[in-house]
Backbone bond lengths (Angstrom), bond angles and torsions (degrees), N, CA, C in turn:
res aa  C-N    CA-C-N  psi(-1)  N-CA   C-N-CA  omega(-1)  CA-C   N-CA-C  phi
1 M - - - 1.454 - - 1.513 110.26 -
2 I 1.260 116.39 139.66 1.458 124.17 171.05 1.518 114.79 -108.73
3 R 1.216 118.58 127.30 1.440 120.76 177.89 1.600 104.84 -111.57
4 I 1.405 111.92 134.17 1.422 116.47 170.36 1.549 110.88 -109.07
5 F 1.286 113.81 152.43 1.449 120.97 176.06 1.535 104.60 -114.20
6 V 1.256 117.18 137.47 1.489 120.38 -179.99 1.555 107.27 -135.17
7 R 1.321 117.38 114.71 1.517 120.02 -174.82 1.564 103.93 -120.20
8 H 1.292 111.75 129.31 1.481 121.18 177.16 1.505 111.62 -154.76
9 E 1.321 111.38 159.74 1.471 120.09 172.88 1.430 106.51 -94.17
10 V 1.459 113.84 139.63 1.425 122.97 175.21 1.558 110.43 -118.95
11 S 1.333 114.11 152.65 1.467 119.56 -173.60 1.614 105.63 -74.70
12 D 1.237 119.73 -32.38 1.480 122.70 -179.73 1.579 111.84 -153.76
13 F 1.308 116.67 111.15 1.469 117.81 -172.76 1.534 114.30 -56.17
14 T 1.385 116.81 -37.02 1.512 120.96 -170.83 1.511 101.89 -68.60
15 T 1.246 123.34 -43.73 1.420 130.63 -176.29 1.632 106.59 -65.59
16 W 1.252 113.82 -46.36 1.532 118.66 175.90 1.450 113.65 -56.20
17 R 1.408 114.19 -48.25 1.464 120.01 -173.15 1.472 111.89 -69.47
18 R 1.288 118.28 -28.35 1.499 123.53 -177.05 1.562 102.87 -68.38
19 L 1.363 116.24 -49.39 1.520 118.05 -176.09 1.479 114.34 -75.75
20 Y 1.385 116.17 -26.21 1.445 120.71 168.03 1.534 113.69 -64.53
21 D 1.288 117.36 -40.94 1.478 117.46 -176.55 1.588 105.31 -76.16
22 G 1.335 117.40 -33.28 1.448 116.68 -179.10 1.574 112.13 -69.95
23 F 1.289 117.10 -19.46 1.466 126.09 175.34 1.456 117.41 -79.20
24 D 1.368 119.22 -9.54 1.393 127.06 -169.54 1.475 112.55 -55.94
25 A 1.481 121.80 -48.67 1.404 118.77 -178.12 1.543 110.64 -62.32
26 E 1.266 118.34 -37.85 1.445 121.50 -177.90 1.497 110.97 -63.47
27 R 1.424 109.43 -45.63 1.528 113.25 -179.22 1.448 108.26 -58.06
28 R 1.290 126.03 -44.24 1.462 131.56 176.61 1.557 108.06 -52.27
29 K 1.169 115.40 -53.38 1.529 115.03 179.90 1.449 112.02 -62.95
30 M 1.341 123.56 -19.48 1.371 131.86 -176.39 1.472 111.70 -88.85
31 G 1.301 117.28 -1.79 1.481 124.14 173.12 1.584 114.74 108.94
32 V 1.287 115.92 -0.76 1.545 118.09 -179.98 1.439 108.78 -71.26
33 R 1.354 115.61 129.41 1.491 122.95 -179.66 1.538 114.20 -105.23
34 G 1.263 115.34 -24.41 1.406 123.71 -179.34 1.461 110.92 -158.62
35 D 1.351 117.14 151.54 1.545 120.00 175.18 1.442 105.77 -150.28
36 A 1.419 107.83 168.80 1.415 115.93 175.18 1.757 100.38 -161.80
37 V 1.484 106.50 148.54 1.354 115.20 -176.12 1.487 109.22 -118.21
38 Y 1.346 121.89 138.75 1.532 122.67 -177.59 1.627 103.25 -135.18
39 L 1.225 111.32 146.52 1.534 119.43 175.31 1.517 109.29 -110.91
40 G 1.287 111.68 156.27 1.519 116.79 177.29 1.547 104.49 -71.80
41 A 1.288 116.88 141.37 1.501 121.10 -174.35 1.596 106.60 -66.48
42 E 1.263 122.39 -27.71 1.441 122.09 -176.55 1.539 111.33 -112.33
43 N 1.380 114.98 0.03 1.486 113.74 -176.53 1.589 105.71 -150.08
44 R 1.337 116.89 103.87 1.528 123.43 -175.03 1.554 108.17 -59.78
45 N 1.313 118.20 -22.07 1.485 122.51 -177.34 1.545 111.58 -90.80
46 D 1.269 120.05 2.48 1.353 123.01 176.12 1.520 104.37 -98.17
47 V 1.431 118.78 103.09 1.451 121.63 -168.33 1.549 108.32 -114.06
48 T 1.290 119.56 132.49 1.504 127.15 167.05 1.457 107.37 -116.02
49 V 1.314 117.07 126.32 1.342 128.34 173.37 1.560 114.31 -111.66
50 T 1.321 114.46 143.43 1.543 112.89 167.90 1.467 108.10 -121.25
51 H 1.291 111.10 145.10 1.582 119.66 172.36 1.495 109.56 -130.51
52 D 1.326 113.85 142.95 1.453 116.50 179.33 1.441 108.10 -115.81
53 F 1.447 109.40 145.72 1.548 117.59 -177.88 1.479 108.45 -134.74
54 D 1.251 116.24 164.45 1.476 123.51 179.14 1.604 111.70 -80.01
55 T 1.427 115.31 -27.80 1.444 117.14 179.49 1.561 108.84 -141.76
56 L 1.331 109.03 159.69 1.495 110.29 171.68 1.541 114.71 -62.37
57 Q 1.270 118.65 -40.16 1.396 123.84 -179.34 1.536 110.21 -59.38
58 A 1.334 121.16 -36.26 1.456 122.64 177.44 1.503 105.81 -66.40
59 A 1.231 119.73 -49.63 1.487 123.76 -175.93 1.543 110.54 -63.22
60 Q 1.267 119.49 -35.92 1.468 120.58 173.56 1.520 116.85 -64.84
61 A 1.432 108.55 -43.20 1.447 113.22 176.70 1.395 114.89 -59.40
62 F 1.492 114.30 -40.50 1.380 113.98 179.79 1.551 114.64 -71.58
63 T 1.223 117.54 -36.69 1.514 117.67 177.40 1.542 111.28 -65.08
64 S 1.323 118.59 -28.68 1.427 120.02 -177.90 1.587 115.06 -92.46
65 S 1.286 110.16 3.23 1.498 119.19 -176.38 1.512 116.44 -64.99
66 P 1.272 122.47 123.66 1.496 123.27 173.60 1.508 112.35 -53.88
67 R 1.258 113.98 -39.55 1.486 121.57 -178.86 1.552 108.89 -61.05
68 L 1.272 117.46 -45.12 1.443 121.92 174.36 1.482 114.21 -55.76
69 R 1.339 115.91 -48.50 1.384 121.07 177.81 1.561 114.54 -57.46
70 E 1.388 112.49 -46.63 1.488 120.98 173.37 1.446 115.70 -50.66
71 V 1.388 118.39 -47.42 1.319 124.92 -179.10 1.560 112.60 -67.49
72 M 1.315 115.53 -45.84 1.374 119.02 179.11 1.527 111.49 -63.14
73 T 1.347 120.21 -37.01 1.381 116.08 177.66 1.502 114.68 -71.71
74 A 1.403 118.77 -33.02 1.502 122.00 173.02 1.535 107.09 -63.71
75 A 1.318 117.69 -35.60 1.512 121.62 -171.49 1.564 108.74 -74.63
76 G 1.418 121.59 -12.08 1.338 123.83 179.97 1.472 115.35 89.53
77 V 1.355 119.32 30.55 1.513 120.40 173.94 1.468 106.35 -71.56
78 V 1.297 117.44 138.78 1.466 127.41 -168.52 1.658 101.80 -112.52
79 G 1.288 113.63 119.65 1.439 121.91 177.17 1.499 113.58 72.29
80 K 1.236 113.62 -172.06 1.555 116.44 177.20 1.433 112.11 -82.81
81 P 1.410 117.20 136.79 1.493 119.03 179.53 1.532 104.82 -80.57
82 T 1.421 106.29 160.78 1.570 114.09 171.05 1.475 104.67 -101.68
83 I 1.420 114.24 129.24 1.421 120.16 -176.27 1.529 105.54 -127.31
84 W 1.414 111.35 136.11 1.500 113.58 174.60 1.494 109.24 -138.61
85 F 1.311 118.21 147.08 1.454 124.26 -176.90 1.577 109.52 -100.85
86 T 1.253 120.07 142.03 1.465 117.89 -178.03 1.671 101.63 -146.50
87 S 1.372 108.31 153.47 1.532 119.16 169.25 1.578 101.61 -125.15
88 Q 1.331 114.34 154.26 1.414 122.11 -178.34 1.616 108.16 -71.72
89 A 1.334 114.96 136.29 1.371 118.63 -178.34 1.527 111.56 -85.07
């Protein structure tokens, strides 16, 4: 299993969450097997998301998807997200 972490600032968490939740079925079709959302303790617009994939290739395809970028822009992601790929030790 591969887990990616994505951290980004959003302009409004409520708006972001609505679009994130609305993208769930598409995320699943793109290979996401599990996910979680975390907020900064002092800033609700500092969002970290995890997504689980079966393979590194699936995770990389997801993060480079034009559709993902489109949804992130519509959801109010500010700037470029920080993304890292991990596997369980």
